All heavy atoms as a GROMACS GRO file, in nm:
protein
  547
    1MET      N    1   4.413  -3.598  -2.038
    1MET     CA    2   4.484  -3.564  -1.917
    1MET      C    3   4.393  -3.493  -1.818
    1MET      O    4   4.331  -3.396  -1.852
    1MET     CB    5   4.597  -3.470  -1.953
    1MET     CG    6   4.729  -3.529  -1.926
    1MET     SD    7   4.855  -3.428  -2.000
    1MET     CE    8   4.926  -3.357  -1.865
    2GLU      N    9   4.386  -3.545  -1.700
    2GLU     CA   10   4.304  -3.484  -1.597
    2GLU      C   11   4.392  -3.409  -1.499
    2GLU      O   12   4.503  -3.452  -1.466
    2GLU     CB   13   4.227  -3.592  -1.522
    2GLU     CG   14   4.118  -3.655  -1.606
    2GLU     CD   15   4.036  -3.752  -1.524
    2GLU    OE1   16   4.032  -3.739  -1.400
    2GLU    OE2   17   3.976  -3.841  -1.586
    3SER      N   18   4.341  -3.295  -1.453
    3SER     CA   19   4.416  -3.219  -1.352
    3SER      C   20   4.378  -3.270  -1.214
    3SER      O   21   4.274  -3.334  -1.196
    3SER     CB   22   4.388  -3.070  -1.365
    3SER     OG   23   4.250  -3.047  -1.345
    4GLU      N   24   4.462  -3.239  -1.120
    4GLU     CA   25   4.435  -3.282  -0.984
    4GLU      C   26   4.315  -3.205  -0.927
    4GLU      O   27   4.292  -3.090  -0.962
    4GLU     CB   28   4.557  -3.254  -0.895
    4GLU     CG   29   4.674  -3.344  -0.923
    4GLU     CD   30   4.786  -3.318  -0.823
    4GLU    OE1   31   4.756  -3.276  -0.709
    4GLU    OE2   32   4.900  -3.341  -0.859
    5GLY      N   33   4.243  -3.270  -0.841
    5GLY     CA   34   4.127  -3.204  -0.779
    5GLY      C   35   4.172  -3.099  -0.677
    5GLY      O   36   4.280  -3.108  -0.618
    6HIS      N   37   4.092  -3.001  -0.658
    6HIS     CA   38   4.120  -2.896  -0.560
    6HIS      C   39   4.045  -2.926  -0.431
    6HIS      O   40   3.933  -2.977  -0.433
    6HIS     CB   41   4.077  -2.759  -0.612
    6HIS     CG   42   4.154  -2.714  -0.731
    6HIS    ND1   43   4.281  -2.664  -0.723
    6HIS    CD2   44   4.122  -2.713  -0.863
    6HIS    CE1   45   4.322  -2.631  -0.844
    6HIS    NE2   46   4.227  -2.662  -0.932
    7GLU      N   47   4.107  -2.892  -0.321
    7GLU     CA   48   4.044  -2.908  -0.190
    7GLU      C   49   3.938  -2.800  -0.174
    7GLU      O   50   3.963  -2.682  -0.199
    7GLU     CB   51   4.150  -2.896  -0.080
    7GLU     CG   52   4.100  -2.930   0.059
    7GLU     CD   53   4.070  -3.079   0.074
    7GLU    OE1   54   4.131  -3.162   0.005
    7GLU    OE2   55   3.982  -3.108   0.156
    8LEU      N   56   3.818  -2.839  -0.139
    8LEU     CA   57   3.708  -2.744  -0.123
    8LEU      C   58   3.710  -2.686   0.018
    8LEU      O   59   3.703  -2.760   0.116
    8LEU     CB   60   3.574  -2.816  -0.149
    8LEU     CG   61   3.449  -2.731  -0.138
    8LEU    CD1   62   3.452  -2.620  -0.243
    8LEU    CD2   63   3.326  -2.816  -0.155
    9ASP      N   64   3.722  -2.555   0.025
    9ASP     CA   65   3.720  -2.487   0.155
    9ASP      C   66   3.574  -2.445   0.181
    9ASP      O   67   3.526  -2.346   0.127
    9ASP     CB   68   3.812  -2.365   0.153
    9ASP     CG   69   3.828  -2.302   0.290
    9ASP    OD1   70   3.757  -2.345   0.385
    9ASP    OD2   71   3.909  -2.209   0.302
   10GLU      N   72   3.506  -2.523   0.261
   10GLU     CA   73   3.363  -2.500   0.284
   10GLU      C   74   3.334  -2.370   0.356
   10GLU      O   75   3.232  -2.305   0.332
   10GLU     CB   76   3.304  -2.618   0.360
   10GLU     CG   77   3.297  -2.746   0.278
   10GLU     CD   78   3.230  -2.859   0.352
   10GLU    OE1   79   3.154  -2.832   0.448
   10GLU    OE2   80   3.251  -2.974   0.312
   11VAL      N   81   3.423  -2.327   0.442
   11VAL     CA   82   3.403  -2.202   0.516
   11VAL      C   83   3.406  -2.083   0.418
   11VAL      O   84   3.321  -1.995   0.424
   11VAL     CB   85   3.510  -2.185   0.626
   11VAL    CG1   86   3.498  -2.050   0.693
   11VAL    CG2   87   3.498  -2.297   0.729
   12LYS      N   88   3.502  -2.082   0.327
   12LYS     CA   89   3.511  -1.975   0.228
   12LYS      C   90   3.390  -1.979   0.135
   12LYS      O   91   3.336  -1.875   0.097
   12LYS     CB   92   3.639  -1.986   0.147
   12LYS     CG   93   3.762  -1.942   0.220
   12LYS     CD   94   3.883  -1.946   0.128
   12LYS     CE   95   4.010  -1.905   0.200
   12LYS     NZ   96   4.127  -1.909   0.112
   13LEU      N   97   3.348  -2.099   0.098
   13LEU     CA   98   3.233  -2.113   0.011
   13LEU      C   99   3.106  -2.060   0.079
   13LEU      O  100   3.030  -1.984   0.019
   13LEU     CB  101   3.214  -2.261  -0.028
   13LEU     CG  102   3.096  -2.290  -0.119
   13LEU    CD1  103   3.112  -2.220  -0.252
   13LEU    CD2  104   3.080  -2.439  -0.136
   14ASP      N  105   3.085  -2.096   0.205
   14ASP     CA  106   2.969  -2.046   0.279
   14ASP      C  107   2.973  -1.895   0.292
   14ASP      O  108   2.871  -1.827   0.277
   14ASP     CB  109   2.963  -2.110   0.418
   14ASP     CG  110   2.923  -2.256   0.414
   14ASP    OD1  111   2.869  -2.300   0.310
   14ASP    OD2  112   2.943  -2.326   0.516
   15SER      N  113   3.090  -1.841   0.317
   15SER     CA  114   3.106  -1.697   0.330
   15SER      C  115   3.076  -1.626   0.198
   15SER      O  116   3.008  -1.523   0.194
   15SER     CB  117   3.248  -1.664   0.376
   15SER     OG  118   3.267  -1.525   0.381
   16ALA      N  119   3.123  -1.681   0.087
   16ALA     CA  120   3.098  -1.622  -0.044
   16ALA      C  121   2.950  -1.625  -0.078
   16ALA      O  122   2.894  -1.528  -0.130
   16ALA     CB  123   3.180  -1.695  -0.150
   17ILE      N  124   2.883  -1.737  -0.047
   17ILE     CA  125   2.739  -1.749  -0.074
   17ILE      C  126   2.662  -1.648   0.011
   17ILE      O  127   2.570  -1.581  -0.037
   17ILE     CB  128   2.690  -1.892  -0.048
   17ILE    CG1  129   2.749  -1.987  -0.153
   17ILE    CG2  130   2.539  -1.899  -0.048
   17ILE    CD1  131   2.722  -2.133  -0.128
   18ALA      N  132   2.700  -1.634   0.137
   18ALA     CA  133   2.633  -1.539   0.226
   18ALA      C  134   2.651  -1.396   0.175
   18ALA      O  135   2.557  -1.316   0.176
   18ALA     CB  136   2.686  -1.552   0.368
   19ASP      N  137   2.770  -1.363   0.128
   19ASP     CA  138   2.794  -1.229   0.074
   19ASP      C  139   2.709  -1.203  -0.049
   19ASP      O  140   2.653  -1.094  -0.065
   19ASP     CB  141   2.943  -1.211   0.040
   19ASP     CG  142   3.032  -1.203   0.163
   19ASP    OD1  143   2.979  -1.178   0.273
   19ASP    OD2  144   3.154  -1.223   0.148
   20LEU      N  145   2.698  -1.302  -0.137
   20LEU     CA  146   2.616  -1.286  -0.257
   20LEU      C  147   2.468  -1.270  -0.222
   20LEU      O  148   2.398  -1.187  -0.280
   20LEU     CB  149   2.634  -1.405  -0.350
   20LEU     CG  150   2.770  -1.414  -0.422
   20LEU    CD1  151   2.781  -1.545  -0.497
   20LEU    CD2  152   2.787  -1.296  -0.517
   21MET      N  153   2.421  -1.349  -0.128
   21MET     CA  154   2.281  -1.341  -0.086
   21MET      C  155   2.251  -1.205  -0.022
   21MET      O  156   2.146  -1.146  -0.045
   21MET     CB  157   2.248  -1.453   0.012
   21MET     CG  158   2.261  -1.593  -0.044
   21MET     SD  159   2.126  -1.637  -0.152
   21MET     CE  160   1.999  -1.662  -0.033
   22GLU      N  161   2.344  -1.157   0.057
   22GLU     CA  162   2.327  -1.029   0.124
   22GLU      C  163   2.325  -0.914   0.023
   22GLU      O  164   2.249  -0.818   0.036
   22GLU     CB  165   2.439  -1.008   0.226
   22GLU     CG  166   2.416  -0.891   0.319
   22GLU     CD  167   2.522  -0.887   0.426
   22GLU    OE1  168   2.535  -0.984   0.502
   22GLU    OE2  169   2.593  -0.784   0.433
   23ALA      N  170   2.408  -0.923  -0.080
   23ALA     CA  171   2.415  -0.818  -0.182
   23ALA      C  172   2.287  -0.814  -0.265
   23ALA      O  173   2.244  -0.708  -0.308
   23ALA     CB  174   2.535  -0.842  -0.272
   24GLU      N  175   2.222  -0.928  -0.286
   24GLU     CA  176   2.101  -0.934  -0.367
   24GLU      C  177   1.975  -0.901  -0.288
   24GLU      O  178   1.873  -0.866  -0.346
   24GLU     CB  179   2.086  -1.072  -0.430
   24GLU     CG  180   2.188  -1.100  -0.538
   24GLU     CD  181   2.170  -1.238  -0.598
   24GLU    OE1  182   2.075  -1.309  -0.559
   24GLU    OE2  183   2.250  -1.274  -0.684
   25ALA      N  184   1.981  -0.913  -0.157
   25ALA     CA  185   1.863  -0.891  -0.074
   25ALA      C  186   1.829  -0.742  -0.072
   25ALA      O  187   1.917  -0.657  -0.071
   25ALA     CB  188   1.888  -0.941   0.068
   26PRO      N  189   1.698  -0.708  -0.072
   26PRO     CA  190   1.659  -0.567  -0.062
   26PRO      C  191   1.694  -0.514   0.076
   26PRO      O  192   1.700  -0.591   0.173
   26PRO     CB  193   1.507  -0.570  -0.083
   26PRO     CG  194   1.464  -0.707  -0.048
   26PRO     CD  195   1.582  -0.795  -0.080
   27PRO      N  196   1.719  -0.384   0.087
   27PRO     CA  197   1.753  -0.329   0.219
   27PRO      C  198   1.637  -0.345   0.315
   27PRO      O  199   1.521  -0.332   0.278
   27PRO     CB  200   1.783  -0.182   0.190
   27PRO     CG  201   1.718  -0.153   0.059
   27PRO     CD  202   1.714  -0.282  -0.016
   28ARG      N  203   1.670  -0.374   0.438
   28ARG     CA  204   1.567  -0.392   0.540
   28ARG      C  205   1.515  -0.256   0.584
   28ARG      O  206   1.592  -0.163   0.604
   28ARG     CB  207   1.625  -0.464   0.662
   28ARG     CG  208   1.664  -0.606   0.633
   28ARG     CD  209   1.716  -0.671   0.757
   28ARG     NE  210   1.759  -0.806   0.728
   28ARG     CZ  211   1.823  -0.882   0.814
   28ARG    NH1  212   1.856  -0.836   0.932
   28ARG    NH2  213   1.859  -1.005   0.781
   29PRO      N  214   1.383  -0.243   0.600
   29PRO     CA  215   1.329  -0.115   0.648
   29PRO      C  216   1.366  -0.095   0.794
   29PRO      O  217   1.382  -0.190   0.871
   29PRO     CB  218   1.178  -0.131   0.632
   29PRO     CG  219   1.155  -0.278   0.632
   29PRO     CD  220   1.279  -0.340   0.574
   30GLN      N  221   1.380   0.031   0.831
   30GLN     CA  222   1.413   0.061   0.971
   30GLN      C  223   1.291   0.033   1.056
   30GLN      O  224   1.178   0.048   1.014
   30GLN     CB  225   1.456   0.206   0.985
   30GLN     CG  226   1.585   0.237   0.914
   30GLN     CD  227   1.624   0.382   0.933
   30GLN    OE1  228   1.547   0.462   0.987
   30GLN    NE2  229   1.741   0.418   0.887
   31ARG      N  230   1.318  -0.008   1.178
   31ARG     CA  231   1.208  -0.037   1.270
   31ARG      C  232   1.134   0.091   1.304
   31ARG      O  233   1.194   0.195   1.329
   31ARG     CB  234   1.261  -0.097   1.400
   31ARG     CG  235   1.296  -0.244   1.389
   31ARG     CD  236   1.334  -0.302   1.521
   31ARG     NE  237   1.221  -0.294   1.614
   31ARG     CZ  238   1.232  -0.300   1.745
   31ARG    NH1  239   1.349  -0.314   1.801
   31ARG    NH2  240   1.128  -0.293   1.823
   32GLU      N  241   1.002   0.082   1.305
   32GLU     CA  242   0.921   0.195   1.344
   32GLU      C  243   0.911   0.197   1.496
   32GLU      O  244   0.916   0.092   1.560
   32GLU     CB  245   0.783   0.183   1.283
   32GLU     CG  246   0.784   0.193   1.131
   32GLU     CD  247   0.645   0.185   1.072
   32GLU    OE1  248   0.546   0.206   1.147
   32GLU    OE2  249   0.635   0.158   0.953
   33PRO      N  250   0.897   0.316   1.554
   33PRO     CA  251   0.885   0.321   1.700
   33PRO      C  252   0.758   0.251   1.746
   33PRO      O  253   0.660   0.242   1.672
   33PRO     CB  254   0.880   0.471   1.730
   33PRO     CG  255   0.847   0.538   1.603
   33PRO     CD  256   0.892   0.446   1.493
   34ALA      N  257   0.762   0.200   1.865
   34ALA     CA  258   0.647   0.129   1.920
   34ALA      C  259   0.528   0.224   1.932
   34ALA      O  260   0.545   0.344   1.955
   34ALA     CB  261   0.681   0.072   2.057
   35ILE      N  262   0.409   0.171   1.914
   35ILE     CA  263   0.289   0.254   1.919
   35ILE      C  264   0.275   0.319   2.056
   35ILE      O  265   0.232   0.433   2.066
   35ILE     CB  266   0.165   0.170   1.885
   35ILE    CG1  267   0.170   0.132   1.737
   35ILE    CG2  268   0.036   0.245   1.916
   35ILE    CD1  269   0.059   0.042   1.693
   36SER      N  270   0.313   0.249   2.160
   36SER     CA  271   0.298   0.305   2.294
   36SER      C  272   0.383   0.430   2.314
   36SER      O  273   0.349   0.515   2.395
   36SER     CB  274   0.333   0.200   2.400
   36SER     OG  275   0.468   0.160   2.383
   37SER      N  276   0.492   0.444   2.239
   37SER     CA  277   0.575   0.564   2.254
   37SER      C  278   0.520   0.678   2.171
   37SER      O  279   0.556   0.794   2.194
   37SER     CB  280   0.719   0.533   2.213
   37SER     OG  281   0.724   0.503   2.076
   38ILE      N  282   0.432   0.651   2.074
   38ILE     CA  283   0.375   0.755   1.989
   38ILE      C  284   0.249   0.814   2.052
   38ILE      O  285   0.231   0.935   2.055
   38ILE     CB  286   0.341   0.700   1.850
   38ILE    CG1  287   0.469   0.654   1.780
   38ILE    CG2  288   0.270   0.802   1.766
   38ILE    CD1  289   0.442   0.582   1.650
   39LEU      N  290   0.161   0.727   2.100
   39LEU     CA  291   0.032   0.771   2.151
   39LEU      C  292   0.043   0.820   2.295
   39LEU      O  293   0.118   0.765   2.375
   39LEU     CB  294  -0.067   0.655   2.145
   39LEU     CG  295  -0.094   0.597   2.006
   39LEU    CD1  296  -0.185   0.477   2.017
   39LEU    CD2  297  -0.154   0.702   1.916
   40PRO      N  298  -0.032   0.924   2.330
   40PRO     CA  299  -0.029   0.970   2.468
   40PRO      C  300  -0.104   0.872   2.557
   40PRO      O  301  -0.190   0.797   2.512
   40PRO     CB  302  -0.103   1.104   2.462
   40PRO     CG  303  -0.194   1.090   2.345
   40PRO     CD  304  -0.120   1.004   2.246
   41GLU      N  305  -0.073   0.874   2.684
   41GLU     CA  306  -0.142   0.786   2.778
   41GLU      C  307  -0.273   0.852   2.817
   41GLU      O  308  -0.277   0.969   2.856
   41GLU     CB  309  -0.056   0.762   2.902
   41GLU     CG  310  -0.117   0.659   2.994
   41GLU     CD  311  -0.019   0.616   3.100
   41GLU    OE1  312   0.101   0.622   3.077
   41GLU    OE2  313  -0.068   0.575   3.206
   42LEU      N  314  -0.380   0.780   2.802
   42LEU     CA  315  -0.512   0.834   2.830
   42LEU      C  316  -0.554   0.801   2.973
   42LEU      O  317  -0.516   0.698   3.027
   42LEU     CB  318  -0.615   0.775   2.732
   42LEU     CG  319  -0.588   0.802   2.585
   42LEU    CD1  320  -0.690   0.728   2.500
   42LEU    CD2  321  -0.591   0.949   2.555
   43PRO      N  322  -0.633   0.890   3.034
   43PRO     CA  323  -0.678   0.861   3.170
   43PRO      C  324  -0.778   0.745   3.169
   43PRO      O  325  -0.844   0.720   3.068
   43PRO     CB  326  -0.745   0.991   3.214
   43PRO     CG  327  -0.780   1.062   3.088
   43PRO     CD  328  -0.679   1.019   2.986
   44SER      N  329  -0.791   0.679   3.281
   44SER     CA  330  -0.883   0.566   3.288
   44SER      C  331  -1.027   0.614   3.288
   44SER      O  332  -1.056   0.730   3.319
   44SER     CB  333  -0.856   0.484   3.415
   44SER     OG  334  -0.893   0.561   3.529
   45GLN      N  335  -1.118   0.527   3.252
   45GLN     CA  336  -1.260   0.562   3.246
   45GLN      C  337  -1.312   0.598   3.384
   45GLN      O  338  -1.397   0.686   3.398
   45GLN     CB  339  -1.338   0.445   3.187
   45GLN     CG  340  -1.483   0.476   3.158
   45GLN     CD  341  -1.500   0.578   3.046
   45GLN    OE1  342  -1.419   0.582   2.955
   45GLN    NE2  343  -1.602   0.659   3.054
   46GLU      N  344  -1.262   0.531   3.488
   46GLU     CA  345  -1.309   0.559   3.624
   46GLU      C  346  -1.278   0.702   3.665
   46GLU      O  347  -1.361   0.769   3.724
   46GLU     CB  348  -1.244   0.460   3.722
   46GLU     CG  349  -1.290   0.318   3.702
   46GLU     CD  350  -1.210   0.220   3.784
   46GLU    OE1  351  -1.111   0.261   3.848
   46GLU    OE2  352  -1.247   0.102   3.784
   47SER      N  353  -1.157   0.749   3.630
   47SER     CA  354  -1.122   0.886   3.667
   47SER      C  355  -1.206   0.986   3.590
   47SER      O  356  -1.238   1.094   3.639
   47SER     CB  357  -0.973   0.912   3.645
   47SER     OG  358  -0.941   0.903   3.508
   48LEU      N  359  -1.245   0.952   3.466
   48LEU     CA  360  -1.332   1.040   3.389
   48LEU      C  361  -1.471   1.046   3.450
   48LEU      O  362  -1.533   1.152   3.456
   48LEU     CB  363  -1.341   0.992   3.243
   48LEU     CG  364  -1.215   1.009   3.159
   48LEU    CD1  365  -1.237   0.950   3.020
   48LEU    CD2  366  -1.176   1.154   3.147
   49ASN      N  367  -1.521   0.932   3.496
   49ASN     CA  368  -1.653   0.929   3.559
   49ASN      C  369  -1.655   1.010   3.688
   49ASN      O  370  -1.752   1.078   3.717
   49ASN     CB  371  -1.697   0.786   3.587
   49ASN     CG  372  -1.731   0.711   3.459
   49ASN    OD1  373  -1.757   0.772   3.356
   49ASN    ND2  374  -1.729   0.579   3.466
   50GLU      N  375  -1.548   1.001   3.766
   50GLU     CA  376  -1.538   1.077   3.890
   50GLU      C  377  -1.534   1.227   3.861
   50GLU      O  378  -1.598   1.305   3.930
   50GLU     CB  379  -1.414   1.036   3.968
   50GLU     CG  380  -1.420   0.896   4.026
   50GLU     CD  381  -1.288   0.852   4.087
   50GLU    OE1  382  -1.195   0.935   4.092
   50GLU    OE2  383  -1.279   0.737   4.129
   51ALA      N  384  -1.461   1.266   3.758
   51ALA     CA  385  -1.449   1.407   3.723
   51ALA      C  386  -1.582   1.463   3.674
   51ALA      O  387  -1.618   1.576   3.706
   51ALA     CB  388  -1.342   1.428   3.618
   52SER      N  389  -1.657   1.386   3.599
   52SER     CA  390  -1.784   1.435   3.546
   52SER      C  391  -1.893   1.437   3.651
   52SER      O  392  -1.993   1.506   3.635
   52SER     CB  393  -1.828   1.351   3.426
   52SER     OG  394  -1.860   1.222   3.467
   53SER      N  395  -1.878   1.361   3.758
   53SER     CA  396  -1.982   1.358   3.861
   53SER      C  397  -1.978   1.483   3.947
   53SER      O  398  -2.072   1.511   4.019
   53SER     CB  399  -1.967   1.233   3.949
   53SER     OG  400  -1.844   1.239   4.020
   54GLY      N  401  -1.875   1.564   3.937
   54GLY     CA  402  -1.862   1.685   4.016
   54GLY      C  403  -1.935   1.802   3.952
   54GLY      O  404  -2.059   1.805   3.948
   55ASN      N  405  -1.864   1.898   3.904
   55ASN     CA  406  -1.920   2.022   3.850
   55ASN      C  407  -1.991   2.000   3.718
   55ASN      O  408  -2.084   2.073   3.686
   55ASN     CB  409  -1.809   2.126   3.830
   55ASN     CG  410  -1.744   2.166   3.960
   55ASN    OD1  411  -1.805   2.154   4.066
   55ASN    ND2  412  -1.621   2.214   3.954
   56ASP      N  413  -1.950   1.904   3.642
   56ASP     CA  414  -2.007   1.883   3.510
   56ASP      C  415  -2.139   1.807   3.513
   56ASP      O  416  -2.203   1.791   3.410
   56ASP     CB  417  -1.908   1.808   3.420
   56ASP     CG  418  -1.784   1.890   3.391
   56ASP    OD1  419  -1.792   2.014   3.400
   56ASP    OD2  420  -1.680   1.831   3.358
   57ALA      N  421  -2.181   1.759   3.630
   57ALA     CA  422  -2.304   1.683   3.638
   57ALA      C  423  -2.423   1.769   3.596
   57ALA      O  424  -2.514   1.722   3.529
   57ALA     CB  425  -2.324   1.627   3.779
   58GLY      N  426  -2.424   1.894   3.635
   58GLY     CA  427  -2.532   1.984   3.597
   58GLY      C  428  -2.533   2.009   3.447
   58GLY      O  429  -2.639   2.012   3.384
   59LEU      N  430  -2.416   2.025   3.389
   59LEU     CA  431  -2.404   2.047   3.246
   59LEU      C  432  -2.449   1.923   3.169
   59LEU      O  433  -2.523   1.934   3.071
   59LEU     CB  434  -2.260   2.082   3.209
   59LEU     CG  435  -2.230   2.099   3.061
   59LEU    CD1  436  -2.311   2.214   3.004
   59LEU    CD2  437  -2.083   2.120   3.038
   60ALA      N  438  -2.410   1.807   3.216
   60ALA     CA  439  -2.450   1.682   3.150
   60ALA      C  440  -2.601   1.665   3.155
   60ALA      O  441  -2.664   1.627   3.055
   60ALA     CB  442  -2.380   1.563   3.215
   61ALA      N  443  -2.661   1.696   3.268
   61ALA     CA  444  -2.806   1.683   3.280
   61ALA      C  445  -2.876   1.783   3.189
   61ALA      O  446  -2.977   1.750   3.124
   61ALA     CB  447  -2.848   1.706   3.425
   62THR      N  448  -2.822   1.904   3.180
   62THR     CA  449  -2.880   2.005   3.093
   62THR      C  450  -2.871   1.962   2.946
   62THR      O  451  -2.967   1.977   2.870
   62THR     CB  452  -2.808   2.140   3.112
   62THR    OG1  453  -2.814   2.177   3.250
   62THR    CG2  454  -2.870   2.249   3.027
   63LEU      N  455  -2.756   1.908   2.908
   63LEU     CA  456  -2.739   1.862   2.770
   63LEU      C  457  -2.833   1.747   2.738
   63LEU      O  458  -2.892   1.741   2.630
   63LEU     CB  459  -2.594   1.821   2.744
   63LEU     CG  460  -2.494   1.937   2.739
   63LEU    CD1  461  -2.352   1.882   2.728
   63LEU    CD2  462  -2.523   2.029   2.622
   64ARG      N  463  -2.850   1.654   2.832
   64ARG     CA  464  -2.942   1.543   2.810
   64ARG      C  465  -3.086   1.594   2.795
   64ARG      O  466  -3.162   1.547   2.710
   64ARG     CB  467  -2.935   1.444   2.926
   64ARG     CG  468  -2.824   1.344   2.909
   64ARG     CD  469  -2.836   1.230   3.010
   64ARG     NE  470  -2.706   1.215   3.071
   64ARG     CZ  471  -2.672   1.249   3.194
   64ARG    NH1  472  -2.762   1.297   3.276
   64ARG    NH2  473  -2.550   1.232   3.238
   65GLN      N  474  -3.122   1.692   2.878
   65GLN     CA  475  -3.256   1.748   2.870
   65GLN      C  476  -3.278   1.816   2.735
   65GLN      O  477  -3.381   1.799   2.671
   65GLN     CB  478  -3.278   1.848   2.985
   65GLN     CG  479  -3.414   1.915   2.985
   65GLN     CD  480  -3.528   1.816   3.006
   65GLN    OE1  481  -3.514   1.718   3.078
   65GLN    NE2  482  -3.641   1.842   2.940
   66LYS      N  483  -3.181   1.894   2.690
   66LYS     CA  484  -3.190   1.962   2.559
   66LYS      C  485  -3.202   1.861   2.448
   66LYS      O  486  -3.282   1.877   2.356
   66LYS     CB  487  -3.068   2.051   2.536
   66LYS     CG  488  -3.080   2.190   2.579
   66LYS     CD  489  -3.192   2.259   2.507
   66LYS     CE  490  -3.196   2.404   2.548
   66LYS     NZ  491  -3.321   2.467   2.523
   67TRP      N  492  -3.122   1.754   2.454
   67TRP     CA  493  -3.125   1.650   2.351
   67TRP      C  494  -3.264   1.584   2.347
   67TRP      O  495  -3.319   1.561   2.241
   67TRP     CB  496  -3.015   1.547   2.379
   67TRP     CG  497  -3.009   1.442   2.273
   67TRP    CD1  498  -3.055   1.315   2.282
   67TRP    CD2  499  -2.957   1.456   2.140
   67TRP    NE1  500  -3.034   1.247   2.165
   67TRP    CE2  501  -2.974   1.332   2.076
   67TRP    CE3  502  -2.899   1.560   2.072
   67TRP    CZ2  503  -2.934   1.311   1.945
   67TRP    CZ3  504  -2.859   1.539   1.941
   67TRP    CH2  505  -2.877   1.416   1.879
   68ALA      N  506  -3.318   1.559   2.464
   68ALA     CA  507  -3.451   1.498   2.471
   68ALA      C  508  -3.556   1.591   2.411
   68ALA      O  509  -3.647   1.548   2.339
   68ALA     CB  510  -3.485   1.464   2.615
   69GLU      N  511  -3.543   1.721   2.438
   69GLU     CA  512  -3.637   1.818   2.383
   69GLU      C  513  -3.628   1.822   2.230
   69GLU      O  514  -3.729   1.829   2.162
   69GLU     CB  515  -3.610   1.957   2.441
   69GLU     CG  516  -3.649   1.971   2.586
   69GLU     CD  517  -3.605   2.105   2.643
   69GLU    OE1  518  -3.558   2.193   2.569
   69GLU    OE2  519  -3.619   2.122   2.766
   70LEU      N  520  -3.504   1.821   2.180
   70LEU     CA  521  -3.485   1.826   2.035
   70LEU      C  522  -3.538   1.700   1.967
   70LEU      O  523  -3.584   1.706   1.853
   70LEU     CB  524  -3.337   1.847   2.002
   70LEU     CG  525  -3.280   1.984   2.040
   70LEU    CD1  526  -3.128   1.986   2.019
   70LEU    CD2  527  -3.345   2.093   1.957
   71CYS      N  528  -3.530   1.587   2.034
   71CYS     CA  529  -3.579   1.462   1.977
   71CYS      C  530  -3.729   1.447   1.994
   71CYS      O  531  -3.788   1.352   1.941
   71CYS     CB  532  -3.508   1.344   2.042
   71CYS     SG  533  -3.335   1.334   1.998
   72GLY      N  534  -3.790   1.535   2.070
   72GLY     CA  535  -3.935   1.527   2.091
   72GLY      C  536  -3.975   1.433   2.201
   72GLY      O  537  -4.091   1.396   2.213
   73ALA      N  538  -3.880   1.389   2.282
   73ALA     CA  539  -3.910   1.294   2.387
   73ALA      C  540  -3.959   1.364   2.513
   73ALA      O  541  -4.023   1.303   2.598
   73ALA     CB  542  -3.787   1.210   2.422
   74ALA      N  543  -3.932   1.493   2.527
   74ALA     CA  544  -3.969   1.560   2.651
   74ALA      C  545  -4.094   1.643   2.632
   74ALA      O  546  -4.129   1.690   2.530
   74ALA     CB  547  -3.855   1.650   2.697
   0.00000   0.00000   0.00000
């Protein structure tokens, strides 16, 4: 004796499979903040060159001269 076939509800089946897959999946890690929001914004190289050409030019020249003396080049 065979029993009557059951109507397959594909929507319920898909939903049940999705629930099972979701339960077995490892938890997703939280998104890390973007690097641009972590790191400070640095000044451009041009603005650094302009700043060093003012008062620090004498200091830079003195340091270069000392370095040359220490290396034996002067």
